[in-house]
C-alpha positions in Angstrom: 61.4 70.5 20.9 60.1 68.3 18.6 56.9 70.2 16.4 55.1 67.0 17.9 55.0 68.5 21.5 54.2 72.1 20.3 50.9 70.5 19.0 49.9 68.8 22.6 46.8 70.8 23.8 46.4 74.1 25.8 46.0 72.0 29.0 49.2 70.3 28.6 51.3 73.2 28.2 49.5 74.6 31.0 50.3 71.6 33.6 53.8 71.5 32.4 54.3 75.0 32.8 53.4 75.0 36.3 56.3 72.4 37.2 58.7 74.4 35.4 60.6 76.7 37.2 64.0 78.4 37.9 67.0 76.8 36.2 65.0 74.9 34.3 62.9 76.7 32.6 65.7 79.1 31.8 67.1 76.3 29.7 63.8 75.7 28.3 63.0 79.8 27.4 66.9 79.6 25.9 67.1 76.4 23.7 63.5 78.1 22.7 65.3 81.1 21.5 67.9 79.7 19.8 66.0 77.8 17.9 63.4 80.1 17.4 65.4 83.3 17.2 68.4 81.9 14.6 65.8 80.0 12.5 63.4 83.0 12.1 64.8 86.1 13.2 65.3 88.2 16.6 62.8 90.9 15.4 60.3 88.5 13.8 59.7 86.1 16.8 57.7 87.7 19.9 58.1 86.9 23.3 55.0 84.9 23.4 56.2 82.7 20.3 59.2 81.7 22.8 57.1 80.9 26.2 55.2 79.1 23.3 58.3 77.1 21.9 59.6 76.8 25.8 56.2 75.1 27.7 56.5 77.5 30.3 53.8 81.0 31.4 55.3 84.5 30.2 55.7 85.1 34.5 58.8 82.4 34.1 60.2 84.3 30.9 60.3 87.7 33.1 61.6 85.8 36.2 64.2 84.6 33.9 64.6 88.2 31.9 63.8 91.8 32.7 63.5 92.4 28.9 63.7 90.8 25.4 66.3 92.5 24.7 67.8 90.7 28.1 66.6 87.5 26.5 68.7 88.4 23.2 71.8 88.9 24.8 71.2 85.8 26.5 70.9 83.8 23.4 73.7 85.6 21.8 76.0 84.6 25.0 74.9 81.1 24.3 75.8 80.9 20.3 79.1 82.8 21.4 80.1 79.6 23.9 79.0 77.3 20.9 80.6 79.2 18.2 83.9 79.2 19.9 83.7 75.7 20.7 83.1 75.0 17.1 87.0 77.0 16.6 88.9 75.6 19.0 87.4 71.8 18.1 89.1 72.6 14.1 92.1 74.1 15.2 92.6 71.1 18.4 92.8 68.9 15.5 96.6 70.0 15.0 97.9 70.5 18.5 101.0 73.0 17.5 100.5 73.6 13.4 98.7 76.8 13.2 99.2 76.5 9.4 97.1 73.0 9.2 94.7 75.1 12.2 93.8 77.6 10.3 93.0 75.5 7.0 91.2 73.0 9.3 88.9 75.6 10.2 87.8 76.3 6.5 87.2 72.7 6.2 85.0 72.7 9.0 83.3 75.3 8.2 82.4 74.7 4.5 81.1 71.2 6.1 78.8 73.2 8.3 78.0 75.9 6.1 76.5 73.0 3.3 74.3 72.1 6.0 70.6 72.4 4.8 69.1 74.1 7.7 72.0 76.5 7.7 71.0 80.0 8.2 74.3 81.6 8.2 76.1 83.3 11.1 73.8 84.0 14.2 76.3 87.5 14.6 75.6 88.2 11.2 71.7 88.2 11.2 71.6 89.9 14.8 73.5 92.7 13.4 71.6 93.2 10.4 68.5 93.7 12.6 69.8 96.0 14.9 70.5 99.6 13.0 71.9 101.3 16.4 75.4 100.7 16.2 75.6 101.3 20.2 72.9 98.9 20.8 73.9 96.0 23.3 73.4 93.0 20.9 75.4 94.8 18.2 77.9 95.7 20.6 78.4 92.4 21.7 78.6 91.1 18.3 81.4 93.5 17.6 83.2 91.5 20.7 82.4 88.3 19.2 83.9 89.1 15.7 86.7 91.5 17.7 87.2 87.6 19.4 87.7 85.9 16.4 90.4 87.9 14.7 92.3 88.0 17.8 92.7 84.3 17.8 93.2 84.4 13.7 95.8 86.8 14.0 97.6 85.1 17.4 97.7 81.8 14.5 98.9 83.4 11.8 101.5 85.0 13.6 102.6 81.2 15.0 102.3 80.1 11.7 105.1 82.7 10.7 102.8 84.4 8.3 105.8 87.7 7.3 101.9 89.5 7.2 100.4 88.2 9.9 97.4 90.7 10.4 97.0 91.2 6.5 96.7 87.3 6.5 94.2 87.5 9.5 92.2 90.2 7.8 91.9 87.7 4.4 90.8 84.9 6.5 88.8 86.6 8.3 86.7 88.2 4.8 86.4 85.0 3.4 84.5 83.8 6.5 81.9 86.6 6.4 82.1 85.3 2.8 81.0 82.2 4.1 78.5 83.2 5.7 76.8 85.3 2.8 76.9 82.7 0.3 75.1 80.4 2.6 72.2 82.3 2.5 72.9 84.0 -1.2 73.5 81.3 -3.2 72.4 78.4 -0.7 73.7 75.9 1.8 76.5 73.9 -0.1 77.2 76.1 -2.7 80.0 76.5 -5.2 81.7 79.3 -3.5 81.5 77.9 -0.1 83.1 74.3 -1.7 85.8 76.6 -2.9 86.5 78.3 0.7 89.3 75.6 1.6 91.3 75.7 -1.0 91.4 79.7 -1.5 92.5 79.8 1.8 95.1 77.0 1.5 96.4 79.4 -1.0 96.4 82.6 0.9 98.3 80.3 4.3 100.7 79.3 1.5 101.3 82.3 0.0 101.7 84.4 3.6 103.6 81.4 5.6 106.7 81.1 2.5 105.0 78.2 0.6 104.3 76.4 4.0 101.7 73.4 3.5 98.2 74.3 5.3 96.7 71.4 3.6 
């Protein structure tokens, strides 16, 4: 939703909210939560801000989500789907070539992490906001990262790495480094642009000199 839409008179927002219900309201809320939570953080954004951005009333929110925590989990599910969409899209560029698939992911990540409004990894961001490791949001983040590592290990094994787990762990560490660098040095910084080349060196060394790039 554009900023111009949010500046409409309150009456206009009320008129829209009376016409928005069920699945449509849920999609408006999820899009609003996606935008606000990613840009500003989960803790700092209240349900009132999400409701206003979505253009629905608060009752619509609580019909769809029993609590803010449930909305946060729905946001994470949406981000998880988007994230693995990015991952598999990269891998699909080189079917049957696991070393090149791993390399391609870093090439694409460096591009994505160089966009001006890039805010890093949404899962890392949420994890930092919840100190309780048993919180459902933290557990969701753990499962997301675990799934990514399993995928990296699968490809490292298929690529013939002499120690697939070591390669997967090294690449996982580099991915997290790109996320951090995008927020500390800034999107498109030197460390991000160096990541694909360093990944290529790791992959080649682990796979007996196989050229990944």
